[in-house]
C-alpha angles and dihedrals in degrees: 000000000000127000114234124189116209118195119201087029094159094056130101094270097024098062094050092043093051091053093045097049092045088059090058095069097267128128105238123201113195122209122190143122092257133030116265094212094245123129092242134112108280135193119196111217153078120289087216092061116085089197091057091047090056087076085076095055094111094049127092102218113199097180141001131210104202110203102145115107146124106267141219116318093033122140114267090242093052092047094052095043097046107027097037110024092032091054090049089054092049095047094046092051094049097041091052087056097049104265109152105176123070124178109186130193106229122163143238084230089073090089092064104259091148090081126071085219092066117115120177117239090220139006129256085037107246124231094254098040108157123256111261095165121149100178110061106247097078089042091055091054090048089054089049090054091047090053089054089049090051092050092048088057090047095045113030092185097069125097112214125184118184109196111201094211124208122222108291121223131188115271096235095051111078112228108244116242112244124234135190106300140153118287111265139167113285088014095153095056095078091052094048106042124133131194126255092250091056093046091051090049092051094052092044092052091048093050092048097041121120113279109264117171115225140050126302128180117195134179106233100208142122118266091239132053121238091243132142091199133034109295092235090065092056095044094045089054089054102039109013113194094343092098137040110253096173094114092061092048094060115103110266095018100077093109101033120138116273086229122059111255099183104093097056090051092051096043104042105003098251120155120160112245097196105077135154108283095021 
């Protein structure tokens, strides 16, 4: 039995993930500002506070799933202080106490999709697409990933998986299919959403995956876009000839995800089950 710390355990994904991992013969310790109502060990506190983390001094943490964060629309200052500096504090505390596996909730928004000025460097958007963010939130997740990269260089024994998570929707609410529409902030999110069940499965697979020292960055997305029309029609309406749409014009690829979904399938066996038409 391994001991897994989950930060943000009272959140939308965190509560379901805590329950799911606990069923898989792991000891789960939940950390959050408020109780999640589950009958699991719980620590009240902020992952960004070293003093709060000291409550875990007597625990031997084998792995952490780090979900807690300030989310899209946050102030630049809050994003940097919480998502970047807070993650540094958490990783330093756990590494110094022997934790070797880190599963981190990054975001597909890291690339800069919040802005209508965003243009992807390549399509489908690769797992390690550079940060082109102008608004602060994506930049804060980029800094978080860079902190994990720094610590992997400093400590070659740790296994770090950054999951660039798509927008997560409730299981019972069908995700609306997107149609040709005007370009707007966050426009890619509707095309790239996944359900809660799929998000929980992705984090569970990552936490339970075979130990592999080093850094991995993976788009956590479905293999298909939530699109009512061929994806190329939507993207051409947004970006015209500024980007290469040839992938989506190949037979059989008309409804592929805008983000590449291959690496996460190869690395940890994740493939979203909730897809358009299912």
